[in-house]
C-alpha positions as CSV (number, residue, x, y, z in Angstrom):
1,M,-6.1,18.6,9.4
2,R,-4.9,17.0,12.5
3,T,-7.1,16.8,15.7
4,S,-5.9,15.6,18.8
5,I,-7.2,12.0,19.8
6,V,-6.2,9.3,22.2
7,I,-6.5,6.0,21.0
8,A,-7.8,3.4,23.7
9,G,-8.2,-0.1,23.8
10,L,-6.8,-0.7,19.9
11,W,-5.4,-4.2,20.4
12,T,-8.0,-5.7,22.6
13,L,-11.2,-7.4,21.5
14,L,-14.3,-5.4,22.0
15,A,-16.9,-6.1,24.5
16,G,-20.2,-4.7,25.7
17,C,-22.1,-1.7,23.8
18,S,-24.0,-4.6,21.9
19,Q,-27.4,-2.5,21.1
20,S,-29.4,-3.8,18.1
21,D,-31.9,-2.4,15.9
22,S,-34.9,-4.0,17.4
23,E,-33.6,-3.3,20.9
24,P,-32.8,-0.1,21.6
25,Q,-31.9,1.1,25.0
26,S,-32.9,4.8,25.7
27,T,-30.3,4.8,28.9
28,M,-27.6,4.6,26.2
29,I,-27.1,8.2,24.9
30,A,-24.7,8.6,21.9
31,D,-22.1,11.4,21.4
32,R,-22.6,11.6,17.8
33,V,-25.5,10.4,15.6
34,F,-25.7,10.0,11.7
35,I,-28.6,10.0,9.6
36,G,-28.9,9.7,6.1
37,E,-30.0,7.1,3.0
38,H,-26.4,6.3,1.9
39,I,-24.9,4.4,5.0
40,Y,-23.2,1.6,3.7
41,T,-22.0,-1.0,6.2
42,V,-20.0,-3.4,4.3
43,D,-21.8,-5.9,6.5
44,E,-23.3,-8.7,4.7
45,Q,-26.2,-9.3,7.2
46,N,-27.3,-5.3,7.0
47,A,-25.6,-3.8,4.0
48,W,-27.3,-0.2,4.2
49,A,-28.6,1.6,7.1
50,Q,-30.4,5.1,7.7
51,S,-28.4,5.8,10.9
52,I,-25.2,5.2,13.2
53,A,-24.9,6.2,16.8
54,V,-21.5,6.4,18.4
55,K,-20.5,6.4,22.1
56,D,-16.9,6.3,23.2
57,G,-15.4,5.9,20.2
58,K,-17.6,2.7,19.4
59,I,-20.7,2.2,17.3
60,I,-23.6,1.4,19.5
61,F,-26.4,1.3,17.2
62,V,-26.8,0.7,13.3
63,G,-30.2,1.0,11.9
64,D,-33.1,3.1,11.0
65,K,-34.1,6.9,11.8
66,Q,-37.0,5.7,14.1
67,N,-35.1,3.7,16.5
68,V,-31.9,5.9,16.5
69,E,-34.0,8.4,18.5
70,N,-33.5,6.3,21.5
71,Y,-29.7,7.3,21.7
72,I,-30.0,11.0,21.0
73,G,-30.0,13.1,24.1
74,E,-29.1,16.7,24.8
75,T,-25.3,16.4,24.5
76,T,-25.9,14.3,21.4
77,A,-24.4,15.8,18.0
78,V,-26.8,15.1,15.1
79,Q,-25.4,15.2,11.8
80,Q,-27.8,14.9,8.8
81,L,-26.0,13.2,5.7
82,G,-28.3,14.3,3.1
83,D,-27.3,12.9,-0.4
84,N,-23.9,12.1,1.1
85,M,-22.5,8.7,1.6
86,L,-21.2,7.0,5.0
87,L,-18.8,4.3,4.9
88,P,-16.4,2.3,7.1
89,G,-13.2,4.0,7.3
90,F,-10.7,3.2,4.4
91,I,-7.9,1.1,5.3
92,D,-4.3,1.1,3.2
93,S,-3.3,-2.7,3.4
94,H,0.3,-2.2,2.3
95,A,2.0,1.5,2.2
96,H,5.2,2.6,3.4
97,P,4.3,5.3,5.6
98,V,7.5,6.1,7.5
99,M,9.5,5.6,4.4
100,G,7.3,7.8,2.5
101,G,7.8,10.6,5.0
102,A,11.5,10.8,3.7
103,Y,10.2,11.5,0.2
104,I,7.2,13.2,0.5
105,R,8.8,16.6,0.3
106,S,11.2,15.6,-2.6
107,L,10.4,15.8,-6.4
108,S,7.3,13.6,-7.3
109,L,7.3,13.0,-11.0
110,D,4.4,12.4,-12.9
111,T,4.4,8.8,-13.5
112,F,1.5,8.6,-16.1
113,A,3.7,11.2,-18.3
114,G,7.0,10.1,-20.1
115,P,10.6,10.9,-20.5
116,E,10.1,14.2,-21.9
117,R,7.8,15.1,-19.3
118,W,10.1,14.1,-16.6
119,Y,13.2,15.9,-18.1
120,Q,11.0,19.2,-17.9
121,Q,10.1,18.5,-14.2
122,I,13.5,17.7,-13.1
123,E,14.6,20.9,-15.0
124,E,12.4,23.1,-13.0
125,Y,12.9,21.4,-9.7
126,S,16.7,22.0,-10.2
127,Q,15.9,25.5,-10.8
128,Q,13.7,25.9,-7.7
129,H,16.4,24.2,-5.4
130,K,19.5,25.7,-6.7
131,D,20.8,25.6,-3.0
132,D,20.3,21.7,-2.4
133,E,23.7,20.0,-2.4
134,I,21.6,17.0,-3.8
135,L,18.5,16.6,-6.2
136,F,16.3,14.0,-5.0
137,G,13.0,12.6,-6.2
138,Y,10.9,9.6,-7.3
139,G,8.4,8.3,-9.7
140,F,9.6,7.3,-13.1
141,L,8.6,4.2,-14.7
142,A,11.6,2.3,-16.0
143,S,9.8,0.5,-18.7
144,A,9.1,3.9,-20.5
145,F,13.0,4.2,-21.4
146,G,13.1,0.6,-23.2
147,S,15.0,-2.5,-22.2
148,D,18.1,-0.4,-21.1
149,G,16.3,1.7,-18.9
150,P,17.0,5.5,-18.0
151,S,20.4,6.9,-18.8
152,K,22.7,9.4,-17.2
153,R,23.4,11.6,-20.1
154,R,20.2,13.4,-20.0
155,L,20.5,14.1,-16.3
156,D,24.0,15.3,-16.9
157,E,22.6,17.9,-19.6
158,I,20.2,19.3,-16.7
159,V,22.9,19.2,-13.8
160,A,26.4,18.3,-13.9
161,D,27.9,19.9,-10.9
162,K,26.0,18.1,-8.1
163,P,24.6,14.6,-7.7
164,I,20.8,13.7,-8.9
165,L,19.4,10.6,-7.8
166,I,15.8,9.6,-8.8
167,L,13.9,6.7,-7.6
168,D,11.4,4.8,-9.9
169,E,7.8,4.4,-9.0
170,G,8.5,1.0,-7.4
171,F,11.3,2.1,-5.5
172,H,13.0,-1.0,-7.1
173,G,15.5,1.3,-9.2
174,G,17.3,4.6,-9.4
175,W,18.5,6.8,-12.1
176,V,21.5,9.2,-11.2
177,N,23.7,11.3,-13.0
178,S,27.5,11.2,-13.9
179,K,28.1,13.4,-10.4
180,A,26.3,10.8,-8.7
181,L,28.1,7.8,-9.8
182,E,31.4,9.9,-9.0
183,V,30.3,10.6,-5.5
184,L,29.4,7.1,-5.0
185,G,32.4,5.5,-6.6
186,I,30.7,3.4,-8.9
187,D,32.6,2.9,-12.0
188,A,33.5,0.1,-14.6
189,N,35.4,-1.8,-11.7
190,T,32.9,-1.8,-9.3
191,P,31.4,-5.2,-8.7
192,D,27.4,-6.0,-8.7
193,P,26.0,-6.9,-5.3
194,V,23.6,-9.7,-6.8
195,P,24.3,-10.0,-10.5
196,G,21.4,-10.2,-12.3
197,F,19.0,-9.0,-9.3
198,S,20.7,-6.4,-7.5
199,Y,23.2,-4.4,-9.8
200,Y,24.4,-1.6,-12.1
201,K,23.2,-1.4,-15.6
202,R,26.1,-1.0,-18.0
203,D,26.9,-0.1,-21.9
204,V,29.2,-2.2,-24.1
205,N,32.1,-1.0,-22.6
206,N,31.0,-1.9,-18.8
207,Q,30.3,1.6,-17.9
208,P,27.6,2.3,-15.6
209,T,24.8,4.1,-17.5
210,G,23.1,5.4,-14.6
211,Y,20.4,3.2,-14.0
212,L,20.6,1.2,-10.4
213,L,18.7,-2.1,-9.7
214,E,17.2,-3.1,-6.6
215,D,19.7,-2.8,-3.3
216,T,21.8,-0.6,-5.4
217,A,19.3,2.1,-5.4
218,M,18.7,2.2,-1.8
219,D,22.4,1.9,-0.9
220,A,22.8,5.0,-3.0
221,V,20.0,6.7,-0.8
222,A,21.9,5.8,2.1
223,K,25.3,6.7,1.1
224,L,24.3,10.2,-0.6
225,G,22.9,11.0,3.2
226,I,19.5,12.1,2.0
227,I,17.4,11.3,4.8
228,T,17.7,12.4,8.2
229,A,15.5,11.3,11.4
230,D,13.9,14.6,11.9
231,S,13.0,15.0,7.9
232,V,11.2,11.4,8.2
233,A,9.5,12.7,11.3
234,L,8.2,15.7,9.7
235,G,7.3,13.7,6.4
236,T,5.7,11.1,8.3
237,G,3.2,13.6,9.8
238,D,2.5,15.1,6.2
239,V,1.9,11.6,4.9
240,I,-0.5,10.7,7.8
241,D,-2.5,14.1,7.1
242,I,-2.9,13.2,3.5
243,M,-3.9,9.6,4.2
244,N,-6.8,11.4,6.4
245,S,-7.9,13.5,3.6
246,Y,-8.3,10.4,1.4
247,G,-10.4,8.8,4.2
248,I,-7.7,6.6,5.6
249,T,-8.5,5.5,9.2
250,S,-5.8,2.4,9.4
251,V,-2.6,1.6,7.6
252,F,-0.3,-1.5,7.4
253,D,3.4,-0.5,6.9
254,A,4.8,-3.0,4.7
255,G,8.5,-2.1,5.6
256,A,10.3,0.8,6.6
257,M,13.1,-0.2,4.4
258,D,15.9,2.4,4.6
259,V,14.5,4.1,7.6
260,D,13.9,1.1,9.6
261,N,16.7,2.6,12.3
262,V,14.4,5.6,12.9
263,Q,11.0,3.7,12.6
264,L,10.1,3.7,16.4
265,S,11.2,6.9,17.3
266,V,9.2,8.6,14.6
267,L,6.3,6.7,15.6
268,E,6.5,7.3,19.3
269,N,7.2,11.1,18.6
270,L,3.8,11.3,16.6
271,A,1.9,9.3,19.3
272,Q,3.2,11.7,22.0
273,N,2.1,14.6,19.9
274,Q,-1.3,13.2,19.3
275,Q,-0.5,13.2,15.6
276,L,-0.9,9.4,14.9
277,T,-4.4,9.6,13.4
278,V,-4.6,6.6,11.9
279,R,-4.3,3.0,13.4
280,Y,-0.9,1.9,12.6
281,I,0.1,-1.8,12.0
282,G,3.7,-2.4,10.7
283,S,6.3,-5.2,9.9
284,H,9.6,-6.1,10.0
285,M,11.0,-6.6,6.3
286,I,13.9,-9.0,5.0
287,N,14.7,-8.7,1.7
288,S,18.2,-10.2,1.3
289,Q,20.4,-13.1,1.7
290,E,21.8,-11.1,4.5
291,H,18.8,-10.7,6.9
292,F,17.7,-14.4,6.2
293,A,19.4,-16.1,9.4
294,T,17.9,-13.2,11.9
295,G,14.8,-11.9,10.2
296,V,12.2,-13.8,12.0
297,D,14.0,-13.3,15.3
298,R,14.2,-9.7,14.5
299,A,10.2,-9.2,13.7
300,I,9.3,-11.2,17.0
301,A,11.8,-8.7,19.1
302,K,9.9,-5.8,17.4
303,R,6.5,-7.4,18.1
304,S,7.4,-7.1,21.9
305,Q,9.0,-3.6,21.7
306,S,6.7,-1.8,19.6
307,Q,3.3,-1.7,21.1
308,G,2.5,2.0,21.5
309,D,-0.4,4.1,21.8
310,G,-2.1,3.4,18.3
311,Y,0.6,1.4,16.6
312,H,2.4,-2.0,16.7
313,I,4.9,-3.7,14.8
314,N,3.7,-7.2,14.6
315,M,4.1,-8.9,11.3
316,L,6.8,-10.6,9.1
317,K,7.1,-8.9,5.4
318,I,9.6,-10.9,3.2
319,M,10.5,-9.5,-0.2
320,N,11.0,-12.2,-2.6
321,D,11.4,-10.6,-6.1
322,G,11.4,-7.3,-7.9
323,T,9.5,-5.7,-10.7
324,I,8.7,-6.4,-14.4
325,E,9.7,-2.9,-15.7
326,G,13.3,-4.0,-14.1
327,K,13.1,-7.6,-15.2
328,T,13.9,-8.7,-11.6
329,A,10.2,-10.0,-11.1
330,A,10.3,-13.6,-11.1
331,M,8.8,-15.6,-14.2
332,H,7.9,-18.8,-15.7
333,E,9.4,-17.8,-19.3
334,D,12.1,-15.6,-20.3
335,Y,11.5,-11.8,-20.7
336,Q,10.9,-10.6,-24.5
337,G,14.4,-9.8,-26.2
338,E,16.5,-11.3,-23.2
339,P,17.0,-15.1,-23.4
340,G,17.9,-16.8,-20.2
341,N,16.4,-13.8,-18.2
342,R,13.5,-15.1,-16.3
343,G,14.2,-12.5,-13.1
344,E,14.9,-13.8,-9.6
345,T,13.6,-14.6,-6.3
346,V,15.6,-13.3,-3.2
347,F,15.2,-16.6,-1.4
348,S,15.0,-20.5,-2.4
349,E,11.7,-22.3,-1.8
350,P,13.2,-24.3,1.1
351,Q,14.4,-20.8,2.5
352,M,10.7,-19.4,2.2
353,V,9.5,-22.8,3.8
354,Q,12.0,-22.1,6.6
355,L,11.1,-18.4,7.1
356,L,7.4,-19.3,7.1
357,S,7.7,-22.1,9.6
358,Q,9.7,-20.0,12.1
359,A,7.1,-17.0,12.0
360,T,4.2,-19.9,12.4
361,E,5.6,-21.1,15.4
362,A,5.7,-17.6,16.6
363,E,2.3,-17.1,15.7
364,M,3.3,-14.0,13.6
365,D,1.4,-13.4,10.2
366,V,3.2,-13.0,7.1
367,H,3.1,-10.6,4.2
368,I,4.7,-11.9,1.0
369,H,6.2,-9.5,-2.1
370,A,5.5,-11.6,-5.1
371,L,4.9,-9.8,-8.2
372,G,6.0,-12.3,-10.7
373,E,4.0,-15.8,-11.5
374,R,7.0,-17.7,-10.4
375,A,7.5,-15.9,-7.5
376,I,3.7,-16.3,-6.7
377,T,3.8,-19.8,-7.5
378,Q,7.0,-20.4,-4.9
379,A,5.2,-18.4,-2.2
380,L,2.0,-20.3,-2.6
381,N,4.4,-23.9,-2.7
382,A,6.1,-22.4,1.0
383,I,2.8,-21.9,2.3
384,E,1.2,-25.1,1.3
385,T,4.1,-26.9,2.6
386,V,4.0,-25.0,6.1
387,K,0.3,-25.5,6.4
388,H,0.5,-29.3,6.1
389,A,3.3,-29.1,8.6
390,F,1.4,-26.8,11.0
391,P,-2.3,-28.1,10.6
392,R,-3.6,-26.3,13.8
393,H,-1.9,-22.8,12.9
394,R,-3.4,-19.4,13.3
395,N,-1.5,-17.7,11.3
396,R,-2.4,-15.7,8.1
397,F,-0.8,-15.4,5.0
398,T,-0.9,-12.6,2.2
399,I,0.7,-12.3,-1.0
400,C,1.0,-8.7,-2.0
401,H,1.3,-7.2,-5.5
402,V,0.4,-10.5,-7.6
403,Q,0.8,-9.0,-11.1
404,V,1.0,-12.0,-13.3
405,M,-0.7,-15.1,-12.2
406,T,-1.4,-18.5,-13.5
407,D,-4.9,-20.0,-13.7
408,A,-3.7,-22.9,-11.4
409,D,-2.7,-20.5,-8.9
410,V,-5.8,-18.4,-8.8
411,E,-7.7,-21.2,-7.3
412,R,-4.5,-22.3,-5.1
413,F,-5.0,-18.9,-3.1
414,A,-8.7,-20.0,-2.6
415,S,-8.1,-23.6,-1.5
416,L,-4.8,-22.1,0.8
417,G,-7.1,-19.3,2.5
418,V,-4.2,-16.9,1.2
419,I,-5.3,-13.2,1.0
420,A,-4.3,-11.6,-2.1
421,Q,-3.3,-7.9,-1.8
422,S,-2.7,-5.6,-4.5
423,T,-2.8,-1.7,-5.8
424,P,-5.6,-1.2,-8.0
425,L,-4.2,1.8,-9.9
426,W,-1.5,-0.4,-11.4
427,A,-4.1,-2.1,-13.4
428,S,-4.6,0.6,-16.1
429,Y,-3.0,-0.2,-19.2
430,D,0.8,-0.8,-19.3
431,E,2.0,0.8,-22.6
432,Y,5.6,0.1,-21.9
433,G,5.7,-3.0,-19.9
434,K,3.8,-5.0,-22.4
435,E,7.0,-5.1,-24.7
436,F,8.7,-7.1,-21.8
437,V,6.2,-9.8,-21.5
438,S,4.4,-12.4,-23.5
439,N,0.8,-11.7,-24.9
440,D,-0.3,-14.3,-22.8
441,Q,1.3,-13.1,-19.3
442,F,0.1,-9.5,-20.4
443,N,-3.5,-10.8,-20.6
444,R,-3.0,-12.4,-17.0
445,Y,-2.3,-9.1,-15.2
446,F,-3.7,-8.3,-11.8
447,R,-6.4,-11.0,-11.8
448,Y,-9.0,-9.2,-9.4
449,N,-12.2,-10.7,-10.6
450,S,-10.9,-14.1,-11.0
451,L,-9.6,-14.2,-7.5
452,S,-12.9,-12.6,-6.0
453,K,-15.0,-15.2,-8.2
454,A,-12.8,-18.0,-6.5
455,G,-13.6,-16.7,-2.9
456,V,-10.2,-15.5,-2.3
457,T,-10.4,-12.4,0.4
458,L,-8.7,-9.4,-1.5
459,S,-7.4,-6.5,0.3
460,F,-6.1,-3.2,-1.2
461,G,-3.5,-0.6,-0.6
462,S,-1.6,2.1,-2.3
463,D,2.2,0.8,-1.8
464,F,2.9,4.6,-1.4
465,P,5.4,6.0,-2.0
466,A,5.9,3.3,-4.4
467,S,2.3,3.7,-6.0
468,G,3.4,5.7,-9.1
469,A,1.0,8.5,-9.0
470,G,2.7,10.5,-6.3
471,S,0.5,11.2,-3.1
472,L,-2.6,11.0,-5.0
473,G,-2.0,7.2,-5.3
474,M,-2.9,6.9,-1.8
475,S,-6.5,7.7,-2.4
476,P,-8.8,4.6,-2.3
477,I,-11.5,6.2,-4.4
478,F,-8.8,7.2,-7.3
479,N,-7.6,3.6,-7.1
480,M,-11.4,2.1,-6.9
481,E,-11.9,3.7,-10.6
482,I,-9.1,2.0,-12.0
483,G,-9.9,-1.1,-10.3
484,H,-13.3,-0.9,-11.9
485,T,-12.5,0.4,-15.2
486,R,-8.8,-0.9,-15.6
487,K,-8.3,2.5,-17.4
488,N,-6.3,5.8,-16.9
489,P,-8.7,7.6,-14.6
490,G,-11.1,10.2,-16.3
491,E,-10.3,8.8,-19.5
492,P,-13.6,7.2,-21.0
493,D,-11.7,6.2,-24.3
494,A,-8.6,5.0,-23.0
495,K,-7.3,1.4,-23.7
496,I,-8.4,-1.0,-21.3
497,Q,-6.0,-3.4,-19.5
498,P,-6.6,-7.1,-20.4
499,N,-8.2,-8.7,-19.7
500,K,-11.1,-6.7,-19.2
501,N,-13.3,-9.1,-17.6
502,E,-10.9,-8.8,-14.6
503,S,-12.6,-5.3,-13.7
504,L,-13.9,-5.6,-10.3
505,D,-17.4,-4.3,-9.2
506,I,-17.7,-1.2,-6.7
507,A,-19.1,-3.4,-3.9
508,S,-16.0,-5.6,-3.9
509,L,-13.5,-2.7,-4.3
510,I,-15.1,-1.3,-1.4
511,K,-14.7,-4.4,0.4
512,G,-11.0,-4.6,-0.4
513,Y,-10.6,-1.3,1.2
514,T,-12.4,-2.1,4.4
515,L,-13.3,-5.4,5.8
516,G,-11.0,-7.4,3.4
517,S,-8.0,-5.2,4.5
518,A,-9.3,-5.6,8.0
519,F,-9.2,-9.5,7.8
520,Q,-5.4,-9.1,6.4
521,L,-4.7,-7.0,9.4
522,N,-6.4,-9.8,11.8
523,M,-8.7,-6.7,13.0
524,E,-11.8,-7.7,11.3
525,T,-13.5,-8.1,14.9
526,Q,-12.7,-4.6,15.6
527,I,-12.7,-2.5,12.3
528,G,-13.7,-2.8,8.5
529,S,-17.5,-2.8,8.6
530,L,-20.0,-0.5,10.5
531,E,-21.3,-3.2,12.9
532,V,-22.1,-2.5,16.8
533,G,-19.2,-3.0,19.2
534,K,-17.0,-2.0,16.5
535,M,-14.7,1.2,16.5
536,A,-16.2,4.3,15.0
537,D,-14.0,4.5,12.2
538,L,-15.9,6.2,9.4
539,V,-15.6,8.2,6.2
540,I,-18.1,10.4,4.6
541,V,-18.1,11.4,1.0
542,D,-19.9,13.6,-1.2
543,N,-21.5,10.9,-3.6
544,N,-22.6,7.6,-3.6
545,L,-19.9,5.5,-5.0
546,F,-22.6,3.1,-6.5
547,D,-24.4,5.5,-8.4
548,V,-21.3,7.7,-10.0
549,Q,-20.6,7.1,-13.6
550,A,-17.6,5.1,-14.0
551,D,-15.0,7.3,-15.3
552,K,-16.0,10.0,-12.8
553,I,-15.6,8.0,-9.6
554,H,-12.3,9.9,-9.1
555,Q,-13.9,12.9,-8.6
556,V,-15.9,12.0,-5.8
557,K,-14.5,13.9,-2.6
558,V,-14.0,12.6,1.1
559,L,-15.8,15.3,3.2
560,E,-15.0,13.8,6.9
561,T,-12.8,11.2,8.2
562,I,-13.4,10.2,11.8
563,L,-11.3,7.9,13.7
564,A,-12.8,6.3,16.8
565,G,-15.6,8.7,16.7
566,E,-13.5,12.1,16.6
567,S,-12.8,13.8,13.5
568,V,-9.3,13.9,11.8
569,F,-10.4,15.3,8.7
570,V,-12.7,17.8,7.7
571,A,-12.9,19.3,4.1
572,K,-12.9,23.0,3.8
C-alpha cells in the first residue's frame, strides 16, 4: 500500500541527534521504538541490537532494551518484534523503475520455464487481450532457442493479423511475428544499424527471422507506439508499490532508456502526489556512438535540473556491451560455434577514457555496463588511466552485471577501488547459456565470493524489468537465496552454477543490498545501516535470515517497510 510521506533533507548530510547506548538523554522522546532480539544493524562496530528509537525520520538510539526506555514517552509508538527480524531498508542498486513502469502491466513470461511454456503464455495472453492492437510482453531467455534465437514462425501460428513484440529477459533483444516486421518495414533489404551488435537475425536467404538484437529491439518498441506518458506514470507507481512490498526503500535507476523523454515528468508527478515512497537516485544513460559527444554534458544538465522531492538524477551510466545469450557481450575468445565472433563493445577504450575523464572533471560518479570479460577488462583499463590522470578525484566507479571475469580482474577491482554491482538471481545454473561459452568461461561466472574476499565493495540490485523473473525479480530476499545457493530457488537438488565456491554468505548478501549499495550511491553516511543519525529506513521480516534453511530463504516474508520513520508497506 502507499502511505503519504514527505522526504525532507534527503540530499544533505545529517547532523545532530547523536545519542549513544551509553549516554541516553531522557529529554529526547522518540516517535517510534522497536524492541526485539533480531535487530541486525549492518554496522561492523555493533552488528546486533535489541532496540531502535526513531524521531523525525532519523535514528536517535541503537542499543539494549533497558536504555531505550529513556526515549519512550506518552506519544511514542512501541513495537515489539517478537521473533521477527529488523534490518536496514533494502537498496536496489540497479533497476529501471520508470522504464519498468512501461512494461509492468504487459505479458511477463516465466523466464525459468522454456519455449513451450512461453508459447502457451503468449497464446493465453492473446485470448485475454483480443481487443489490443499490439500484443506486448517480456521475459524470454534467448539462449533457450539455441544459437539462432527465437523465430517468427511460432508467433505467426498464434497471431497473424496483429503485431506481437516480446522483449527478452535482459531487454537486449526482441522477438516479433511477421505482422510486426511488416508494420516496421523490416525485410531482406533493411540494413543492420551496427552489424554484429545491433542487427536483425536472418536466415540463409537474408530474410529476417523475427529476432531483433540490441537497438533494433528498442527501436521497434518506439515505432510501434507501445509506450505513452500516462501508461508509464501509472506503471511506475505499480513498480514502487511492489518494491516497497519487498522491503526496498531506495533505488538506483540505471537508465530510463526508451522512456527517457518522460522520466522527469513521471517522477515529479509521483512526488507531487506523495507516491514516490522510495529514495530515487537516477542516471543519464549513453548506449551508442550517437550519444558519445553529448552524453556527459546531458548528464550534467540533468543533475542540475532534476533534484526534486525525493529524487535526483546525478550519475552517468555507460552501456558498453551486450549479453551472452545474444552473443553481444565482449569476450576474450570466440563464442562456441561462431569463429570470429567475440562480441562487441559500444565504445573503444580511448573513448571510454574520454567519457570517464569528462565525468571525473564534473565530479560525477559513473556506472558502467560490462557483462563480458573483455568489456570488464577494458572498463578497468579506462578507470585505471583516469585515476592516474586525476589522482585527487572523488568519483566512484561501478561496473555492473560482471557475468564473466578473469582472475586478474578480480584483483584489479580491489586495487582500483571499483564497486562490483550484480543481480544474484542470475547466478542460478545457466542450462542454455553454457553452450555459448567455453568450460573455463562458464566456471568464471558471477564471482561474488572471490570479489568479496579480495575486499571489493559489492552492491546488489534487480535490473528490473530485465531481471528475468518478472516482478519477483525485484525481491532482495528471493535474490539472496540464489546468491547463497547458486541454484534455482526452492530446489535443493538443482544444479549448482559453477564455481560453487562463489556462493556468498548471508551477511555479505545483506550488506550488498544495504550498506554496499548505499556506498555505490554515495549515501553511506545517510542510509544502509542502522546507526544513530542515519535515516530511519527499515524493513521487518518474519524470520531471522541467518537461521533459515538455505533453500527456504525465498519464503521469508516482508511484514513492514518503513521510510524515514513512516510505514510505506504493511503486510495484510
